[in-house]
GUVEXVEX-6382 format. One line per 8 residues: number of its first residue (from 0); for each residue x, y, z of C-alpha. Coordinates in nm, 3 decimals, padded with zeros to 5 digits. Example, Ala and Ser with C-alpha at 12.3 -4.5 7.8 and 13.67 -1.06 7.14 Angstrom:
BEGIN
0> 01.230,-00.450,00.780 ~ 01.367,-00.106,00.714
***
This chain:
BEGIN
0> -00.395,00.937,00.050 ~ -00.539,00.540,00.040 ~ -00.888,00.512,-00.133 ~ -01.173,00.615,00.054 ~ -01.548,00.744,-00.026 ~ -01.683,01.067,00.111 ~ -02.006,00.995,00.281 ~ -02.263,01.159,00.513
8> -02.410,00.982,00.797 ~ -02.755,00.925,00.607 ~ -02.561,00.835,00.315 ~ -02.269,00.599,00.430 ~ -02.137,00.356,00.170 ~ -02.149,00.001,00.271 ~ -01.829,-00.237,00.319 ~ -01.896,-00.381,-00.023
16> -01.932,-00.053,-00.190 ~ -01.636,00.049,-00.059 ~ -01.453,-00.263,-00.188 ~ -01.632,-00.253,-00.550 ~ -01.516,00.104,-00.531 ~ -01.122,-00.012,-00.468 ~ -01.204,-00.297,-00.734 ~ -01.278,00.015,-01.025
24> -01.005,00.208,-00.885 ~ -00.780,-00.057,-00.940 ~ -00.872,-00.172,-01.290 ~ -00.702,00.066,-01.525 ~ -00.901,00.158,-01.842 ~ -00.723,00.020,-02.214 ~ -00.668,00.297,-02.442 ~ -00.458,00.116,-02.678
32> -00.273,-00.216,-02.701 ~ -00.011,-00.142,-02.433 ~ -00.157,00.191,-02.315 ~ -00.382,00.232,-01.995 ~ -00.538,00.505,-01.795 ~ -00.605,00.455,-01.444 ~ -00.920,00.563,-01.275 ~ -00.948,00.833,-01.041
40> -01.008,00.811,-00.652 ~ -01.350,00.898,-00.563 ~ -01.338,01.213,-00.367 ~ -00.954,01.228,-00.366 ~ -00.781,01.523,-00.236 ~ -00.401,01.619,-00.228 ~ -00.109,01.385,-00.316 ~ -00.232,01.029,-00.468
48> -00.149,00.748,-00.267 ~ 00.158,00.542,-00.375 ~ -00.008,00.208,-00.323 ~ -00.270,00.311,-00.564 ~ -00.008,00.397,-00.856 ~ 00.186,00.003,-00.808 ~ -00.140,-00.119,-00.778 ~ -00.287,00.029,-01.108
56> 00.083,-00.030,-01.284 ~ 00.066,-00.364,-01.199 ~ -00.281,-00.423,-01.350 ~ -00.180,-00.279,-01.666 ~ 00.114,-00.503,-01.671 ~ -00.079,-00.810,-01.598 ~ -00.339,-00.698,-01.883 ~ -00.088,-00.775,-02.155
64> 00.012,-01.115,-02.023 ~ -00.159,-01.431,-02.062 ~ -00.323,-01.634,-01.861 ~ -00.041,-01.881,-01.888 ~ 00.202,-01.654,-01.646 ~ 00.137,-01.479,-01.307 ~ 00.323,-01.246,-01.144 ~ 00.594,-01.341,-00.904
72> 00.774,-00.984,-00.849 ~ 00.794,-00.606,-00.899 ~ 01.002,-00.322,-00.834 ~ 00.909,00.040,-00.865 ~ 01.056,00.399,-00.832 ~ 00.864,00.698,-00.732 ~ 01.009,00.985,-00.920 ~ 00.749,01.259,-00.826
80> 00.434,01.262,-00.614 ~ 00.119,01.216,-00.826 ~ -00.167,01.477,-00.748 ~ -00.540,01.340,-00.710 ~ -00.745,01.423,-00.993 ~ -00.568,01.440,-01.316 ~ -00.568,01.129,-01.490 ~ -00.264,00.890,-01.454
88> -00.133,00.714,-01.790 ~ 00.029,00.398,-01.797 ~ 00.262,00.319,-02.113 ~ 00.338,-00.078,-02.112 ~ 00.682,-00.209,-02.270 ~ 00.671,-00.568,-02.354 ~ 01.070,-00.618,-02.309 ~ 01.075,-01.010,-02.265
96> 00.822,-01.275,-02.352 ~ 00.986,-01.644,-02.267 ~ 00.874,-01.978,-02.245 ~ 00.875,-01.990,-01.866 ~ 00.923,-01.586,-01.780 ~ 00.832,-01.259,-01.894 ~ 00.910,-00.920,-01.819 ~ 00.684,-00.595,-01.830
104> 00.821,-00.222,-01.785 ~ 00.563,00.023,-01.704 ~ 00.602,00.426,-01.678 ~ 00.308,00.589,-01.494 ~ 00.248,00.964,-01.594 ~ 00.065,01.270,-01.528 ~ 00.035,01.561,-01.754 ~ 00.314,01.374,-01.983
112> 00.547,01.382,-01.685 ~ 00.671,01.052,-01.555 ~ 00.610,01.009,-01.178 ~ 00.659,00.618,-01.145 ~ 00.908,00.351,-01.303 ~ 00.742,-00.024,-01.265 ~ 00.928,-00.329,-01.366 ~ 00.753,-00.675,-01.308
120> 00.807,-01.016,-01.376 ~ 00.605,-01.327,-01.482 ~ 00.656,-01.689,-01.422 ~ 00.430,-01.990,-01.580 ~ 00.349,-02.190,-01.276 ~ 00.597,-02.518,-01.213 ~ 00.709,-02.745,-00.941 ~ 00.992,-02.689,-00.775
128> 01.241,-02.696,-00.470 ~ 01.043,-02.525,-00.168 ~ 01.103,-02.455,00.182 ~ 00.984,-02.156,00.415 ~ 01.211,-02.033,00.649 ~ 01.015,-01.745,00.821 ~ 00.806,-01.863,01.086 ~ 00.425,-01.736,01.154
136> 00.493,-01.464,01.396 ~ 00.269,-01.511,01.744 ~ 00.083,-01.217,01.764 ~ -00.315,-01.196,01.880 ~ -00.574,-01.294,01.598 ~ -00.737,-00.964,01.449 ~ -01.083,-01.015,01.603 ~ -00.944,-00.953,01.933
144> -00.771,-00.586,01.835 ~ -00.897,-00.258,01.811 ~ -01.001,-00.170,01.447 ~ -00.821,00.118,01.248 ~ -01.174,00.320,01.251 ~ -01.124,00.341,01.692 ~ -00.728,00.434,01.632 ~ -00.815,00.720,01.403
152> -01.119,00.843,01.632 ~ -00.840,00.834,01.913 ~ -00.597,01.050,01.699 ~ -00.848,01.277,01.588 ~ -00.943,01.344,01.938 ~ -00.572,01.381,02.045 ~ -00.454,01.593,01.750 ~ -00.784,01.725,01.615
160> -00.718,02.060,01.707 ~ -00.405,02.079,01.517 ~ -00.582,01.944,01.217 ~ -00.752,02.144,00.919 ~ -01.130,02.089,00.863 ~ -01.025,01.878,00.526 ~ -00.752,01.697,00.727 ~ -01.001,01.587,01.000
168> -01.290,01.461,00.721 ~ -00.982,01.289,00.569 ~ -00.904,01.100,00.890 ~ -01.276,00.948,00.930 ~ -01.354,00.872,00.594 ~ -01.439,00.505,00.546 ~ -01.188,00.274,00.384 ~ -01.179,-00.008,00.156
176> -00.907,-00.197,00.365 ~ -00.924,-00.279,00.717 ~ -00.648,-00.293,00.912 ~ -00.557,-00.378,01.285 ~ -00.251,-00.362,01.447 ~ -00.089,-00.563,01.716 ~ 00.110,-00.335,01.993 ~ 00.112,00.025,02.044
184> 00.028,00.287,01.761 ~ 00.287,00.503,01.651 ~ 00.005,00.800,01.617 ~ -00.049,00.784,01.972 ~ 00.281,00.697,02.110 ~ 00.559,00.951,02.102 ~ 00.802,00.689,02.282 ~ 01.068,00.557,02.073
192> 01.027,00.143,02.020 ~ 01.193,-00.120,01.859 ~ 01.127,-00.120,01.467 ~ 00.927,-00.405,01.447 ~ 00.537,-00.381,01.419 ~ 00.227,-00.651,01.275 ~ -00.064,-00.521,01.146 ~ -00.345,-00.755,01.006
200> -00.554,-00.627,00.695 ~ -00.823,-00.745,00.457 ~ -01.074,-00.541,00.221 ~ -01.377,-00.482,00.420 ~ -01.600,-00.664,00.162 ~ -01.580,-00.923,-00.073 ~ -01.328,-00.946,-00.402 ~ -01.404,-01.129,-00.714
208> -01.236,-01.471,-00.774 ~ -00.937,-01.297,-00.976 ~ -00.617,-01.405,-00.876 ~ -00.472,-01.102,-01.081 ~ -00.663,-00.838,-00.864 ~ -00.589,-01.018,-00.526 ~ -00.223,-00.957,-00.609 ~ -00.301,-00.581,-00.683
216> -00.514,-00.521,-00.384 ~ -00.216,-00.701,-00.156 ~ 00.017,-00.447,-00.362 ~ -00.206,-00.148,-00.310 ~ -00.186,-00.260,00.085 ~ 00.149,-00.318,00.117 ~ 00.239,00.053,00.108 ~ 00.009,00.126,00.397
224> 00.250,00.090,00.693 ~ 00.622,-00.016,00.562 ~ 00.768,00.300,00.561 ~ 00.629,00.428,00.917 ~ 00.866,00.115,01.059 ~ 01.195,00.297,01.026 ~ 01.034,00.583,01.209 ~ 00.962,00.395,01.544
232> 01.308,00.399,01.686 ~ 01.285,00.777,01.709 ~ 00.938,00.853,01.852 ~ 00.811,01.118,01.590 ~ 00.470,01.094,01.437 ~ 00.321,01.247,01.109 ~ 00.045,01.319,01.289 ~ 00.217,01.573,01.507
240> 00.345,01.746,01.236 ~ 00.742,01.589,01.327 ~ 00.832,01.438,00.996 ~ 00.841,01.481,00.634 ~ 00.857,01.178,00.434 ~ 00.820,01.016,00.093 ~ 00.842,00.682,-00.058 ~ 01.152,00.620,-00.283
248> 01.113,00.288,-00.414 ~ 00.905,-00.018,-00.355 ~ 00.972,-00.398,-00.417 ~ 00.711,-00.685,-00.407 ~ 00.786,-01.057,-00.405 ~ 00.448,-01.284,-00.444 ~ 00.544,-01.636,-00.329 ~ 00.212,-01.821,-00.325
256> -00.144,-01.717,-00.420 ~ -00.361,-01.544,-00.124 ~ -00.704,-01.363,-00.086 ~ -00.685,-00.990,-00.005 ~ -01.045,-01.023,00.113 ~ -00.947,-01.282,00.417 ~ -00.702,-01.138,00.707 ~ -00.321,-01.125,00.636
264> -00.055,-01.077,00.865 ~ 00.180,-00.797,00.761 ~ 00.491,-00.786,00.952 ~ 00.739,-00.548,00.909 ~ 01.076,-00.415,01.040 ~ 01.371,-00.163,00.989 ~ 01.745,-00.259,00.995 ~ 01.853,00.078,00.915
272> 01.783,00.443,00.874 ~ 02.041,00.735,00.815 ~ 02.127,01.008,00.547 ~ 01.769,01.124,00.557 ~ 01.617,00.764,00.408 ~ 01.465,00.451,00.612 ~ 01.496,00.105,00.481 ~ 01.209,-00.123,00.554
280> 01.136,-00.486,00.477 ~ 00.791,-00.674,00.515 ~ 00.643,-01.052,00.528 ~ 00.258,-01.105,00.448 ~ 00.142,-01.434,00.608 ~ -00.204,-01.603,00.556 ~ -00.372,-01.713,00.913 ~ -00.240,-02.041,00.872
288> 00.113,-01.923,00.845 ~ 00.210,-01.933,00.490 ~ 00.433,-01.662,00.351 ~ 00.272,-01.546,00.060 ~ 00.468,-01.222,-00.015 ~ 00.784,-01.012,00.093 ~ 00.828,-00.663,00.057 ~ 01.099,-00.397,00.077
296> 01.104,-00.008,00.073 ~ 01.344,00.279,00.107 ~ 01.195,00.604,00.190 ~ 01.283,00.950,00.269 ~ 01.231,01.034,00.624 ~ 01.368,01.378,00.760 ~ 01.261,01.555,01.077 ~ 01.028,01.867,01.031
304> 01.224,02.177,01.152 ~ 01.025,02.374,01.409 ~ 00.892,02.715,01.315 ~ 01.088,03.010,01.459 ~ 00.932,03.106,01.780 ~ 00.750,02.804,01.835 ~ 00.741,02.646,02.200
***
């Protein structure tokens, strides 16, 4: 699950506390020249969030690159589901160091077993031919949209009786990334609809002025809503126990610098699903319409089998 923090009403973390925890989570500890350990999520349980592993692997790769180059793309494959609690080790290989470009390969492992392979490419900044053929989508500003906290509260009200106490507590944990979606929420609307969605996101508190960290946070947040887009035409929901899913891969192209503590618009679509897989694409814009990143992901999506004797 995404990074969050358990808190009692009398000791609730502030938005800045949540953001600072996210910064610590996405700051792997160096154990050798090219080896790192990813911090565990406070209060985490169950499967580790895929965006966390991608972001930590990217941070490990970025830590082996000089300040003259910046990450412009990454391609990752999820091999196995990671578990919350045990440390995640990141082994980085310096595959290539050129004048303009460099390449790093990272293997994330738990208990000696690989759970993710990631390759990242870096480039020294340069001027070049430039165009943007992707217009900024015409969607409402985030200030006028329902918060993700309100959406989770409605989902809990609608489906809470079908959840365990742990699931209910997890649903209402405060999170470091605030998301506000335009249009109907898949959790609450079983009607099939076009596989196209829009969500604003940002951290709930301020981030340090570290471009590499902002790229890592964008990578982390890019795994939130992408896979669900391919399910929209089918009117099914994880919340209602109708789906079994897992990310298979994830790719990001960073086009321009952006701050992850300011509102970014995440447009996603899914041109195809079939054979138990869904293909999804995403584009991330600043509020003034600059395309700062593109994403792509394929995931396993299977309709859950109903238990025998169920209505």
